[in-house]
N, CA, C and O atoms as a GROMACS GRO file, in nm:
protein
  188
    1UNK      N    1 -20.546  -4.739   8.216
    1UNK     CA    2 -20.546  -4.847   8.285
    1UNK      C    3 -20.501  -4.917   8.351
    1UNK      O    4 -20.387  -4.934   8.308
    2UNK      N    5 -20.519  -4.988   8.454
    2UNK     CA    6 -20.394  -5.097   8.517
    2UNK      C    7 -20.501  -5.270   8.504
    2UNK      O    8 -20.612  -5.321   8.492
    3UNK      N    9 -20.390  -5.284   8.515
    3UNK     CA   10 -20.412  -5.462   8.477
    3UNK      C   11 -20.374  -5.598   8.571
    3UNK      O   12 -20.261  -5.625   8.532
    4UNK      N   13 -20.393  -5.648   8.622
    4UNK     CA   14 -20.286  -5.738   8.680
    4UNK      C   15 -20.248  -5.889   8.603
    4UNK      O   16 -20.336  -5.976   8.594
    5UNK      N   17 -20.122  -5.909   8.552
    5UNK     CA   18 -20.056  -6.019   8.459
    5UNK      C   19 -19.990  -6.090   8.498
    5UNK      O   20 -19.873  -6.071   8.529
    6UNK      N   21 -20.080  -6.234   8.508
    6UNK     CA   22 -19.984  -6.375   8.451
    6UNK      C   23 -19.769  -6.316   8.363
    6UNK      O   24 -19.763  -6.341   8.243
    7UNK      N   25 -19.740  -6.302   8.376
    7UNK     CA   26 -19.580  -6.326   8.333
    7UNK      C   27 -19.516  -6.434   8.263
    7UNK      O   28 -19.468  -6.462   8.153
    8UNK      N   29 -19.548  -6.498   8.422
    8UNK     CA   30 -19.486  -6.640   8.377
    8UNK      C   31 -19.481  -6.694   8.482
    8UNK      O   32 -19.502  -6.619   8.577
    9UNK      N   33 -19.447  -6.878   8.524
    9UNK     CA   34 -19.527  -6.882   8.677
    9UNK      C   35 -19.456  -6.842   8.751
    9UNK      O   36 -19.340  -6.806   8.730
   10UNK      N   37 -19.532  -6.842   8.880
   10UNK     CA   38 -19.494  -6.737   9.008
   10UNK      C   39 -19.476  -6.571   8.957
   10UNK      O   40 -19.489  -6.492   9.051
   11UNK      N   41 -19.449  -6.508   8.828
   11UNK     CA   42 -19.469  -6.421   8.815
   11UNK      C   43 -19.525  -6.299   8.779
   11UNK      O   44 -19.480  -6.254   8.673
   12UNK      N   45 -19.637  -6.207   8.854
   12UNK     CA   46 -19.731  -6.124   8.839
   12UNK      C   47 -19.664  -5.987   8.847
   12UNK      O   48 -19.556  -5.956   8.895
   13UNK      N   49 -19.787  -5.893   8.769
   13UNK     CA   50 -19.737  -5.780   8.784
   13UNK      C   51 -19.819  -5.711   8.728
   13UNK      O   52 -19.870  -5.737   8.618
   14UNK      N   53 -19.841  -5.618   8.793
   14UNK     CA   54 -19.959  -5.464   8.787
   14UNK      C   55 -19.880  -5.372   8.662
   14UNK      O   56 -19.774  -5.311   8.664
   15UNK      N   57 -19.991  -5.394   8.546
   15UNK     CA   58 -19.915  -5.335   8.397
   15UNK      C   59 -20.003  -5.224   8.350
   15UNK      O   60 -20.096  -5.194   8.425
   16UNK      N   61 -19.989  -5.160   8.243
   16UNK     CA   62 -20.076  -5.016   8.215
   16UNK      C   63 -20.181  -5.107   8.087
   16UNK      O   64 -20.102  -5.152   8.004
   17UNK      N   65 -20.267  -5.128   8.066
   17UNK     CA   66 -20.272  -5.183   7.958
   17UNK      C   67 -20.372  -5.061   7.873
   17UNK      O   68 -20.384  -4.967   7.952
   18UNK      N   69 -20.429  -5.039   7.776
   18UNK     CA   70 -20.502  -4.967   7.686
   18UNK      C   71 -20.680  -5.014   7.738
   18UNK      O   72 -20.722  -5.130   7.743
   19UNK      N   73 -20.757  -4.892   7.770
   19UNK     CA   74 -20.891  -4.929   7.799
   19UNK      C   75 -20.961  -4.992   7.707
   19UNK      O   76 -20.941  -4.941   7.597
   20UNK      N   77 -21.028  -5.074   7.704
   20UNK     CA   78 -21.080  -5.170   7.620
   20UNK      C   79 -21.218  -5.142   7.503
   20UNK      O   80 -21.328  -5.168   7.552
   21UNK      N   81 -21.219  -5.116   7.427
   21UNK     CA   82 -21.332  -5.062   7.305
   21UNK      C   83 -21.443  -5.141   7.349
   21UNK      O   84 -21.412  -5.259   7.333
   22UNK      N   85 -21.566  -5.130   7.399
   22UNK     CA   86 -21.641  -5.185   7.446
   22UNK      C   87 -21.767  -5.197   7.301
   22UNK      O   88 -21.816  -5.099   7.245
   23UNK      N   89 -21.808  -5.393   7.256
   23UNK     CA   90 -21.904  -5.392   7.162
   23UNK      C   91 -22.033  -5.351   7.246
   23UNK      O   92 -22.047  -5.292   7.353
   24UNK      N   93 -22.121  -5.407   7.152
   24UNK     CA   94 -22.303  -5.411   7.176
   24UNK      C   95 -22.267  -5.488   7.287
   24UNK      O   96 -22.165  -5.556   7.292
   25UNK      N   97 -22.353  -5.476   7.380
   25UNK     CA   98 -22.442  -5.575   7.514
   25UNK      C   99 -22.303  -5.574   7.653
   25UNK      O  100 -22.331  -5.609   7.767
   26UNK      N  101 -22.142  -5.522   7.607
   26UNK     CA  102 -22.053  -5.513   7.691
   26UNK      C  103 -22.076  -5.420   7.782
   26UNK      O  104 -22.117  -5.305   7.761
   27UNK      N  105 -22.047  -5.474   7.894
   27UNK     CA  106 -21.988  -5.316   7.998
   27UNK      C  107 -21.822  -5.354   8.024
   27UNK      O  108 -21.753  -5.452   7.996
   28UNK      N  109 -21.796  -5.218   8.097
   28UNK     CA  110 -21.673  -5.212   8.173
   28UNK      C  111 -21.703  -5.140   8.283
   28UNK      O  112 -21.757  -5.030   8.298
   29UNK      N  113 -21.647  -5.244   8.382
   29UNK     CA  114 -21.675  -5.263   8.528
   29UNK      C  115 -21.548  -5.190   8.601
   29UNK      O  116 -21.437  -5.240   8.584
   30UNK      N  117 -21.564  -5.053   8.696
   30UNK     CA  118 -21.484  -4.998   8.724
   30UNK      C  119 -21.484  -5.039   8.922
   30UNK      O  120 -21.572  -5.005   9.001
   31UNK      N  121 -21.354  -5.121   8.958
   31UNK     CA  122 -21.332  -5.179   9.085
   31UNK      C  123 -21.288  -5.092   9.212
   31UNK      O  124 -21.180  -5.033   9.207
   32UNK      N  125 -21.380  -5.080   9.340
   32UNK     CA  126 -21.279  -5.039   9.451
   32UNK      C  127 -21.154  -5.056   9.495
   32UNK      O  128 -21.056  -4.983   9.512
   33UNK      N  129 -21.192  -5.221   9.515
   33UNK     CA  130 -21.062  -5.307   9.522
   33UNK      C  131 -21.092  -5.447   9.501
   33UNK      O  132 -21.187  -5.488   9.436
   34UNK      N  133 -20.983  -5.534   9.574
   34UNK     CA  134 -20.969  -5.650   9.454
   34UNK      C  135 -20.920  -5.768   9.581
   34UNK      O  136 -20.802  -5.788   9.610
   35UNK      N  137 -20.974  -5.800   9.612
   35UNK     CA  138 -20.909  -5.927   9.733
   35UNK      C  139 -20.928  -6.054   9.605
   35UNK      O  140 -21.008  -6.072   9.513
   36UNK      N  141 -20.785  -6.138   9.667
   36UNK     CA  142 -20.713  -6.249   9.596
   36UNK      C  143 -20.723  -6.356   9.696
   36UNK      O  144 -20.674  -6.334   9.806
   37UNK      N  145 -20.797  -6.502   9.666
   37UNK     CA  146 -20.798  -6.574   9.750
   37UNK      C  147 -20.664  -6.697   9.727
   37UNK      O  148 -20.587  -6.714   9.632
   38UNK      N  149 -20.680  -6.782   9.880
   38UNK     CA  150 -20.483  -6.869   9.832
   38UNK      C  151 -20.554  -6.922   9.701
   38UNK      O  152 -20.498  -6.915   9.592
   39UNK      N  153 -20.670  -6.970   9.716
   39UNK     CA  154 -20.668  -7.070   9.526
   39UNK      C  155 -20.589  -7.003   9.415
   39UNK      O  156 -20.496  -7.052   9.351
   40UNK      N  157 -20.656  -6.853   9.402
   40UNK     CA  158 -20.557  -6.792   9.337
   40UNK      C  159 -20.425  -6.835   9.311
   40UNK      O  160 -20.394  -6.913   9.221
   41UNK      N  161 -20.309  -6.759   9.429
   41UNK     CA  162 -20.203  -6.857   9.397
   41UNK      C  163 -20.156  -6.969   9.373
   41UNK      O  164 -20.055  -6.983   9.303
   42UNK      N  165 -20.223  -7.070   9.429
   42UNK     CA  166 -20.165  -7.205   9.421
   42UNK      C  167 -20.204  -7.238   9.204
   42UNK      O  168 -20.125  -7.305   9.138
   43UNK      N  169 -20.306  -7.186   9.153
   43UNK     CA  170 -20.324  -7.184   9.031
   43UNK      C  171 -20.255  -7.124   8.991
   43UNK      O  172 -20.210  -7.189   8.897
   44UNK      N  173 -20.193  -7.007   8.998
   44UNK     CA  174 -20.139  -6.893   8.892
   44UNK      C  175 -19.959  -6.951   8.863
   44UNK      O  176 -19.881  -6.925   8.771
   45UNK      N  177 -19.940  -7.056   9.016
   45UNK     CA  178 -19.819  -7.116   9.024
   45UNK      C  179 -19.807  -7.246   8.887
   45UNK      O  180 -19.725  -7.335   8.910
   46UNK      N  181 -19.864  -7.254   8.790
   46UNK     CA  182 -19.921  -7.362   8.736
   46UNK      C  183 -19.949  -7.324   8.548
   46UNK      O  184 -19.976  -7.390   8.448
   47UNK      N  185 -19.915  -7.139   8.590
   47UNK     CA  186 -20.033  -7.115   8.427
   47UNK      C  187 -19.845  -7.119   8.350
   47UNK      O  188 -19.828  -7.108   8.228
   0.00000   0.00000   0.00000
């Protein structure tokens, strides 16, 4: 499955990751689209 990963400050990539194993009471959501707000970009610059 695909994931967005912050690799270093200012460096974001779409990567392939293994599908997680769910525990009791957990759910996995399938998203149709994602909308990122400007606050996200300000925050990830300092990660």
